[in-house]
N, C-alpha and C positions, 0 to 999 in steps of 0.2 A: 378452492380447498382451504379449510380453516387451518389456523396455526396448530391446533390440537391434532388434526389429521396428519399434517406435515410431520409433527413430532412423532406420532405413532408410526408412520411410514419409515421415518429415519431409524427408530428403535428396532422395527422389524428387520430393516436392512442390516443393522449391526448384529442382531441375533443370527441371521442367516450366515453372515460372514464368519462369525465366531465358530460356527460348526466346521470350518475348514482347518482349524488349528491342529497342531501335532498332538495335543492332549486328547482330542476327539478320536484321532486315529488309534492312539494307544487304548482308549476305552473300547473301540470296535474290536481290537485284538482280544481284549479280556472277555468281551461278549462271545466271541467265537469259542474261546476256551470253556466258558460256562455252558455253551450249547453242547460241546463235546462231553462234558461231565454229565449233563442231563441224558444225552443219548446212551452213554455207557452204563448208567445206573438206574434208569427208569423206563417203564414201558410207554407206549405211545399215548395211552389215555392219561397216565400220570403226568406226562410232559405237557399235554394239552391243558390240564388243570393248572399246573405250575405256571405255564406261560400266560394263562389268563390272569392269574394273580399278579404276576410280574408286570403285565401290561397295565393293569389298573394302578399299580404303584408307580409305574413310569409316568402315567398321565398326571398324577398328583405331583410328582417330583418336577416334571417339566413346567407345570403351572407355577409352582413355588419358585423355581429358578427364574422364570420370566419376571415374576413380581419383584424378586430381589434385584435382578439386573436393572429393571426399569427404575426402581427406587434408588439404586446406586447412581445412575445417570442423573436423576432429578436432584439428589443430594450434591453431586459434583457441580451441577449448574448453580445450585443455591450457594455453595461455597464460593464459586467464581464470582457470582453477583455480589456476595457479601464483601469480597475482597476488591470489588470494583474492577475485576479483570475482564469482565464482559459487560 
């Protein structure tokens, strides 16, 4: 396994564990509230269209978040190396 693959696996592990945080659980509650608002105000076909749009936006957001997260780790490593801490 290359160093690049080890680093990628490590970052993937960190991303998976970040999903266990309290903030994620709060977001899940907000998501349930949003689902209730949709159910109370739109018919099934409208909800299907809205959910498709939300899903597309979620995919974009997830990818952006991953890129920023990885860049933050890389920047942190660069800082530590510059300070000769590692």
